[in-house]
ZAMI-912581 format. One record per residue: residue number from 1; y, x, z of N, C-alpha, C, O, CB in turn. Coordinates in pm, 1 decimal, padded with zeros to 6 digits. Glycine has a CB too. Layout:
# ZAMI-912581
  num    nnorth     neast       nup   canorth    caeast      caup    cnorth     ceast       cup    onorth     oeast       oup   cbnorth    cbeast      cbup
  NUM         Y         X         Z         Y         X         Z         Y         X         Z         Y         X         Z         Y         X         Z
...
END
This chain:
# ZAMI-912581
  num    nnorth     neast       nup   canorth    caeast      caup    cnorth     ceast       cup    onorth     oeast       oup   cbnorth    cbeast      cbup
    1  -00117.7   00084.7   00000.0   00000.0   00000.0   00000.0   00123.7   00089.0   00000.0   00130.0   00185.2   00076.5   00000.0  -00096.2   00122.1
    2   00222.9   00058.5  -00084.9   00343.4   00140.3  -00088.4   00414.2   00142.5   00045.9   00406.8   00046.0   00122.0   00437.7   00089.8  -00195.2
    3   00481.6   00250.2   00074.8   00551.6   00267.9   00201.7   00652.0   00155.5   00223.8   00668.6   00110.0   00337.0   00622.5   00404.0   00205.5
    4   00718.6   00110.1   00119.6   00818.5   00004.4   00131.1   00762.3  -00118.0   00201.7   00829.9  -00177.5   00285.7   00870.4  -00034.4  -00006.5
    5   00640.6  -00155.8   00168.9   00583.0  -00277.7   00224.1   00518.1  -00257.3   00360.2   00492.4  -00355.0   00430.5   00482.2  -00333.2   00128.9
    6   00491.4  -00135.0   00398.7   00428.2  -00111.1   00527.5   00518.9  -00150.6   00643.0   00469.9  -00188.3   00749.4   00389.0   00034.4   00540.1
    7   00648.8  -00142.8   00624.2   00740.1  -00174.1   00733.2   00785.5  -00319.7   00731.2   00862.2  -00361.8   00817.8   00860.3  -00083.1   00726.9
    8   00738.7  -00397.0   00633.1   00778.0  -00537.7   00623.9   00677.3  -00625.5   00696.9   00556.8  -00600.4   00695.4   00790.1  -00581.5   00476.5
    9   00729.9  -00727.9   00760.1   00640.9  -00823.1   00825.7   00590.7  -00923.6   00722.5   00645.0  -00933.4   00612.5   00713.2  -00895.7   00943.1
   10   00489.8  -00995.6   00757.9   00433.6  -01099.3   00671.0   00541.0  -01201.8   00636.8   00552.6  -01243.3   00521.5   00312.3  -01168.4   00738.5
   11   00618.5  -01242.5   00734.6   00724.0  -01341.7   00712.2   00831.5  -01289.7   00616.4   00884.4  -01366.4   00536.0   00788.0  -01381.4   00845.3
   12   00863.9  -01161.3   00624.1   00961.9  -01102.9   00532.0   00909.1  -01104.0   00388.5   00983.5  -01134.0   00295.2   00996.5  -00958.9   00574.6
   13   00783.3  -01071.9   00371.2   00722.5  -01073.3   00237.9   00722.0  -01215.5   00182.8   00755.1  -01236.6   00066.1   00578.3  -01016.4   00242.4
   14   00685.0  -01312.8   00265.2   00683.7  -01453.0   00221.5   00824.2  -01498.2   00182.9   00841.9  -01568.9   00083.7   00626.9  -01544.3   00332.7
   15   00923.7  -01457.6   00261.1   01062.0  -01495.2   00230.2   01104.9  -01438.9   00094.7   01172.3  -01507.3   00017.7   01157.3  -01445.6   00340.8
   16   01066.5  -01315.8   00065.5   01099.3  -01255.2  -00064.2   01030.4  -01332.1  -00176.3   01092.9  -01363.4  -00277.6   01057.5  -01105.7  -00067.6
   17   00903.3  -01362.5  -00158.9   00828.7  -01434.3  -00262.6   00883.3  -01574.6  -00285.3   00875.8  -01626.4  -00396.7   00681.5  -01442.0  -00225.3
   18   00938.0  -01636.6  -00181.6   00993.8  -01771.3  -00194.9   01137.1  -01770.5  -00247.2   01189.5  -01875.4  -00284.5   00989.1  -01842.3  -00061.5
   19   01199.8  -01655.8  -00250.3   01337.3  -01648.4  -00300.7   01338.2  -01678.2  -00450.3   01233.6  -01673.8  -00515.2   01399.6  -01508.6  -00272.4
   20   01454.4  -01708.1  -00504.8   01461.8  -01741.1  -00647.3   01414.7  -01624.7  -00733.7   01346.9  -01646.6  -00834.0   01604.7  -01780.1  -00685.6
   21   01449.0  -01502.4  -00697.2   01402.6  -01387.7  -00777.1   01252.7  -01366.8  -00759.9   01184.3  -01328.1  -00854.6   01478.6  -01259.5  -00737.2
   22   01201.7  -01391.7  -00640.9   01057.4  -01380.8  -00618.6   00980.3  -01486.0  -00696.1   00874.7  -01457.8  -00752.9   01025.8  -01392.8  -00470.6
   23   01033.6  -01608.0  -00698.1   00969.0  -01714.9  -00774.2   00973.2  -01685.3  -00923.7   00875.5  -01709.4  -00994.7   01036.3  -01849.8  -00745.2
   24   01085.7  -01633.3  -00971.6   01098.2  -01598.3  -01113.2   00996.1  -01491.2  -01151.6   00929.8  -01502.2  -01254.8   01241.0  -01549.4  -01144.2
   25   00983.9  -01389.2  -01069.6   00888.0  -01282.8  -01100.2   00745.5  -01335.3  -01096.2   00663.8  -01299.3  -01180.9   00903.7  -01166.4  -01002.0
   26   00715.1  -01419.4  -00999.0   00581.8  -01477.9  -00990.3   00550.5  -01558.9  -01115.8   00438.8  -01553.0  -01167.3   00569.8  -01566.4  -00865.2
   27   00647.7  -01634.0  -01164.8   00629.5  -01712.3  -01286.4   00605.3  -01621.1  -01407.0   00518.0  -01648.7  -01489.3   00751.8  -01801.7  -01310.9
   28   00681.7  -01513.6  -01417.3   00663.6  -01419.8  -01528.5   00526.5  -01352.1  -01522.1   00461.2  -01334.3  -01624.9   00774.7  -01313.6  -01527.3
   29   00483.4  -01314.9  -01402.7   00349.7  -01254.7  -01386.4   00242.4  -01354.1  -01429.7   00147.0  -01317.4  -01498.2   00325.9  -01210.7  -01238.6
   30   00258.3  -01478.8  -01389.9   00161.9  -01583.1  -01426.6   00158.1  -01602.0  -01578.7   00050.5  -01612.2  -01637.6   00197.7  -01716.8  -01357.0
   31   00274.7  -01606.6  -01641.2   00280.2  -01621.9  -01787.5   00210.1  -01506.6  -01858.1   00134.2  -01528.0  -01952.6   00425.8  -01630.8  -01834.9
   32   00235.4  -01385.3  -01812.4   00171.6  -01269.2  -01874.7   00020.9  -01272.8  -01854.4  -00054.7  -01243.8  -01947.2   00229.2  -01139.0  -01817.6
   33  -00023.3  -01307.7  -01735.3  -00167.3  -01314.5  -01707.9  -00234.5  -01418.2  -01798.3  -00344.1  -01395.2  -01849.4  -00192.7  -01348.7  -01559.1
   34  -00168.1  -01532.3  -01817.4  -00223.5  -01635.8  -01906.7  -00229.5  -01585.4  -02050.2  -00326.6  -01612.0  -02121.0  -00139.0  -01765.0  -01899.6
   35  -00126.4  -01512.7  -02094.2  -00125.4  -01457.7  -02229.8  -00238.8  -01357.3  -02247.7  -00304.3  -01355.6  -02351.9   00010.0  -01391.2  -02260.2
   36  -00261.9  -01274.2  -02147.5  -00370.0  -01175.5  -02155.2  -00505.6  -01245.4  -02156.0  -00593.2  -01208.2  -02234.1  -00361.7  -01076.0  -02037.2
   37  -00524.2  -01344.8  -02071.4  -00650.8  -01419.5  -02069.2  -00676.8  -01487.0  -02203.3  -00788.4  -01482.1  -02254.9  -00649.4  -01524.5  -01957.0
   38  -00574.0  -01550.2  -02259.7  -00589.0  -01616.1  -02389.9  -00620.6  -01513.3  -02498.1  -00699.9  -01539.8  -02588.4  -00461.1  -01694.6  -02426.4
   39  -00558.7  -01397.0  -02488.6  -00584.9  -01290.7  -02585.6  -00728.9  -01244.4  -02576.7  -00794.5  -01225.3  -02679.0  -00490.2  -01172.6  -02563.4
   40  -00778.5  -01226.4  -02455.8  -00918.0  -01183.5  -02440.8  -01012.3  -01286.6  -02502.4  -01106.4  -01250.5  -02573.1  -00952.8  -01161.9  -02291.7
   41  -00987.2  -01413.9  -02476.0  -01071.4  -01518.4  -02535.8  -01065.6  -01513.0  -02688.0  -01168.4  -01522.5  -02755.1  -01027.7  -01657.4  -02486.6
   42  -00945.1  -01497.7  -02742.1  -00929.4  -01491.9  -02887.9  -01002.6  -01371.8  -02946.1  -01067.4  -01383.0  -03050.2  -00780.7  -01486.0  -02925.8
   43  -00992.9  -01257.8  -02880.2  -01061.1  -01138.2  -02930.2  -01212.2  -01158.9  -02934.4  -01279.7  -01110.2  -03025.0  -01027.1  -01016.6  -02842.7
   44  -01263.9  -01230.4  -02837.2  -01407.8  -01252.1  -02829.8  -01455.8  -01365.7  -02921.3  -01568.5  -01361.2  -02970.5  -01447.1  -01281.8  -02686.8
   45  -01371.8  -01467.2  -02944.7  -01419.4  -01588.9  -03009.3  -01371.7  -01609.1  -03152.7  -01439.6  -01675.4  -03231.1  -01378.1  -01704.8  -02929.0
   46  -01257.1  -01553.6  -03188.2  -01201.9  -01577.8  -03322.0  -01262.0  -01480.4  -03423.2  -01302.9  -01369.4  -03388.9  -01047.9  -01564.9  -03320.5
   47  -01265.9  -01524.2  -03546.2  -01311.8  -01437.9  -03655.5  -01191.4  -01361.4  -03708.8  -01120.2  -01408.6  -03797.4  -01381.0  -01521.1  -03769.7
   48  -01170.3  -01244.2  -03654.0  -01058.2  -01159.3  -03693.4  -01109.0  -01018.3  -03716.2  -01218.7  -00982.4  -03673.4  -00945.9  -01160.7  -03586.3
   49  -01027.9  -00939.3  -03784.1  -01064.6  -00799.3  -03806.7  -01021.6  -00715.9  -03686.3  -00945.0  -00760.4  -03600.9  -00999.4  -00744.8  -03937.5
   50  -01073.3  -00594.6  -03682.9  -01033.0  -00503.3  -03576.5  -00882.4  -00478.6  -03582.0  -00816.1  -00477.6  -03478.2  -01109.7  -00370.1  -03587.6
   51  -00828.2  -00458.9  -03701.5  -00683.8  -00434.3  -03716.3  -00603.8  -00553.1  -03663.7  -00501.9  -00534.7  -03597.2  -00647.7  -00407.2  -03864.5
   52  -00649.2  -00674.2  -03693.0  -00580.7  -00792.9  -03641.6  -00589.3  -00798.2  -03489.0  -00492.3  -00834.0  -03422.2  -00641.2  -00920.8  -03703.0
   53  -00704.8  -00762.5  -03434.7  -00721.9  -00761.4  -03289.3  -00625.7  -00661.7  -03225.3  -00562.6  -00691.8  -03124.0  -00867.6  -00726.8  -03251.9
   54  -00614.8  -00543.9  -03284.3  -00523.2  -00442.6  -03230.4  -00378.1  -00488.4  -03241.3  -00297.6  -00461.8  -03152.2  -00541.7  -00308.8  -03303.9
   55  -00344.7  -00557.3  -03350.6  -00208.8  -00611.8  -03365.5  -00180.4  -00716.5  -03257.3  -00070.1  -00721.7  -03202.8  -00190.4  -00674.5  -03506.3
   56  -00279.4  -00798.7  -03227.0  -00262.4  -00900.7  -03123.1  -00235.7  -00835.2  -02988.0  -00147.6  -00878.3  -02913.6  -00387.2  -00991.4  -03114.8
   57  -00312.4  -00730.7  -02956.7  -00292.6  -00660.1  -02829.6  -00153.2  -00597.5  -02825.8  -00085.9  -00602.1  -02722.9  -00401.4  -00551.0  -02809.6
   58  -00110.2  -00539.6  -02936.7   00025.0  -00482.6  -02941.8   00130.8  -00591.3  -02922.1   00232.4  -00568.4  -02856.4   00048.0  -00410.1  -03076.1
   59   00106.8  -00708.9  -02978.8   00200.5  -00820.7  -02962.5   00209.7  -00862.6  -02815.3   00318.9  -00888.5  -02764.7   00156.9  -00941.0  -03049.7
   60   00096.4  -00869.2  -02747.8   00096.7  -00906.9  -02606.3   00168.5  -00800.0  -02523.9   00236.8  -00832.4  -02426.7  -00048.4  -00927.0  -02554.4
   61   00153.9  -00673.5  -02561.7   00229.4  -00567.3  -02493.7   00379.1  -00590.0  -02512.2   00457.6  -00563.7  -02421.1   00188.8  -00427.4  -02547.8
   62   00418.8  -00638.5  -02629.2   00558.8  -00671.9  -02653.2   00606.2  -00786.8  -02565.7   00719.2  -00786.3  -02516.8   00579.6  -00706.7  -02798.8
   63   00519.3  -00885.1  -02546.1   00551.5  -00996.0  -02456.5   00574.1  -00942.8  -02314.6   00667.9  -00983.6  -02246.1   00438.1  -01102.6  -02457.7
   64   00487.1  -00851.8  -02271.9   00502.8  -00792.1  -02138.7   00637.1  -00720.4  -02128.2   00704.9  -00728.2  -02025.8   00387.0  -00693.7  -02109.0
   65   00674.4  -00650.8  -02234.8   00802.4  -00579.6  -02235.4   00919.7  -00677.5  -02227.2   01020.1  -00648.7  -02162.0   00814.7  -00492.8  -02361.9
   66   00907.6  -00791.7  -02292.4   01013.1  -00892.9  -02284.6   01023.3  -00950.9  -02143.8   01133.0  -00973.6  -02092.9   00987.2  -01005.1  -02386.1
   67   00908.6  -00974.6  -02081.9   00908.1  -01032.8  -01947.7   00949.6  -00932.5  -01840.5   01015.8  -00967.6  -01742.8   00770.7  -01087.5  -01915.6
   68   00909.0  -00806.1  -01860.5   00934.8  -00699.8  -01762.2   00983.0  -00576.9  -01837.4   00902.8  -00493.1  -01878.8   00806.4  -00667.1  -01677.1
   69   01113.0  -00566.4  -01854.7   01170.4  -00455.6  -01932.1   01120.9  -00320.9  -01880.1   01119.1  -00295.7  -01759.6   01324.2  -00460.6  -01927.1
   70   01081.1  -00235.8  -01973.2   01033.4  -00102.4  -01937.8   00890.4  -00099.0  -01885.5   00849.8  -00002.8  -01820.4   01123.5  -00043.5  -01835.7
   71   00814.2  -00204.5  -01914.3   00680.4  -00215.7  -01853.9   00565.8  -00178.9  -01946.7   00450.1  -00200.2  -01910.6   00659.4  -00354.4  -01805.6
   72   00593.4  -00124.6  -02064.9   00485.0  -00098.6  -02159.1   00378.9  -00005.5  -02099.2   00259.5  -00028.9  -02117.9   00540.9  -00038.0  -02287.8
   73   00419.5   00096.6  -02029.5   00322.5   00187.4  -01966.6   00239.7   00117.4  -01860.9   00119.0   00139.3  -01851.3   00393.7   00306.1  -01904.7
   74   00303.8   00033.9  -01782.1   00231.6  -00042.4  -01680.0   00135.6  -00139.8  -01745.1   00023.7  -00158.0  -01697.1   00329.5  -00117.5  -01588.5
   75   00178.2  -00203.6  -01855.1   00089.8  -00294.9  -01927.8  -00036.7  -00221.4  -01970.6  -00147.3  -00273.0  -01954.6   00161.8  -00355.0  -02051.2
   76  -00020.4  -00101.6  -02024.6  -00137.1  -00026.1  -02070.9  -00234.5   00001.3  -01956.6  -00356.1  -00006.4  -01974.7  -00093.1   00105.9  -02134.8
   77  -00180.7   00033.2  -01839.3  -00266.9   00062.1  -01724.6  -00334.7  -00065.2  -01672.9  -00454.5  -00065.4  -01644.8  -00185.4   00128.1  -01612.0
   78  -00257.7  -00172.4  -01660.8  -00308.7  -00294.0  -01597.4  -00390.6  -00378.8  -01694.1  -00500.9  -00421.8  -01660.4  -00193.7  -00376.0  -01542.0
   79  -00337.2  -00403.5  -01814.8  -00403.8  -00494.9  -01907.9  -00453.6  -00427.5  -02035.2  -00554.5  -00469.6  -02091.8  -00310.4  -00605.6  -01944.6
   80  -00385.4  -00325.1  -02080.1  -00421.5  -00261.3  -02206.7  -00563.9  -00210.3  -02207.7  -00635.8  -00229.2  -02305.8  -00327.9  -00147.8  -02235.8
   81  -00605.7  -00145.9  -02099.9  -00742.8  -00093.9  -02093.1  -00843.6  -00208.1  -02103.7  -00945.0  -00196.1  -02172.4  -00764.8  -00014.9  -01961.7
   82  -00815.5  -00316.9  -02036.3  -00904.9  -00434.0  -02040.0  -00917.8  -00487.6  -02182.5  -01028.8  -00512.7  -02229.3  -00852.5  -00545.4  -01946.1
   83  -00805.8  -00505.0  -02251.2  -00810.1  -00561.1  -02385.7  -00870.3  -00462.4  -02486.0  -00941.4  -00503.7  -02577.6  -00669.8  -00601.5  -02430.1
   84  -00843.3  -00334.5  -02470.0  -00902.5  -00234.3  -02559.9  -01053.8  -00224.3  -02536.8  -01129.8  -00199.1  -02630.3  -00835.5  -00095.6  -02538.8
   85  -01096.3  -00243.9  -02413.0  -01241.1  -00246.9  -02384.8  -01305.2  -00364.7  -02457.1  -01413.7  -00351.0  -02513.6  -01268.0  -00256.3  -02231.5
   86  -01238.9  -00480.5  -02455.9  -01290.5  -00597.5  -02526.8  -01301.1  -00566.9  -02675.8  -01400.6  -00601.7  -02739.4  -01199.6  -00721.0  -02502.9
   87  -01200.0  -00502.3  -02731.2  -01204.9  -00465.2  -02873.2  -01325.3  -00375.4  -02899.7  -01396.3  -00395.5  -02998.2  -01074.1  -00393.8  -02916.0
   88  -01349.6  -00276.8  -02813.6  -01467.0  -00189.1  -02831.2  -01596.5  -00268.0  -02822.0  -01689.4  -00244.7  -02899.3  -01467.1  -00077.2  -02726.0
   89  -01603.0  -00361.7  -02727.3  -01724.4  -00443.1  -02712.1  -01749.6  -00529.9  -02835.1  -01864.3  -00546.6  -02876.8  -01713.6  -00531.6  -02587.4
   90  -01644.4  -00584.4  -02892.7  -01658.6  -00675.9  -03006.4  -01677.2  -00599.7  -03137.8  -01759.4  -00639.2  -03220.5  -01536.1  -00767.7  -03016.1
   91  -01602.7  -00492.2  -03157.9  -01599.9  -00423.5  -03286.3  -01667.8  -00286.6  -03285.3  -01682.0  -00225.1  -03391.0  -01458.9  -00407.8  -03330.2
   92  -01709.4  -00238.0  -03170.1  -01767.2  -00104.5  -03161.4  -01658.3  -00001.9  -03131.9  -01541.7  -00036.8  -03114.0  -01841.2  -00068.6  -03291.8
   93  -01697.5   00123.3  -03127.1  -01605.3   00230.8  -03087.1  -01491.7   00251.3  -03185.4  -01383.7   00293.1  -03143.7  -01680.8   00360.0  -03071.5
   94  -01510.1   00224.6  -03311.5  -01399.5   00238.6  -03407.6  -01383.1   00378.4  -03457.0  -01474.9   00460.3  -03453.4  -01271.3   00193.6  -03346.7
   95  -01259.2   00404.5  -03505.0  -01230.1   00532.7  -03571.7  -01238.6   00648.9  -03477.9  -01216.9   00762.9  -03518.8  -01093.8   00530.0  -03634.2
END
């Protein structure tokens, strides 16, 4: 747990999450998670090429960047690996 949160009480964390900025961030996180889940389903179920699948993942990374400016690196760590693994599972190792 980051040092910042170690000194916060449970009530302080709840107050932050209930604040308008906390609610906005929670909504954006939820939207991104839904987009990633839908993308994973599409990669597994739709008849698309590997190139199209990679374009879709890049598009979702762009959505993450729109929701959380400067987050492309974080997207790759949190969701990119998951979606690229799905691409490998569906299409094989690739080039």
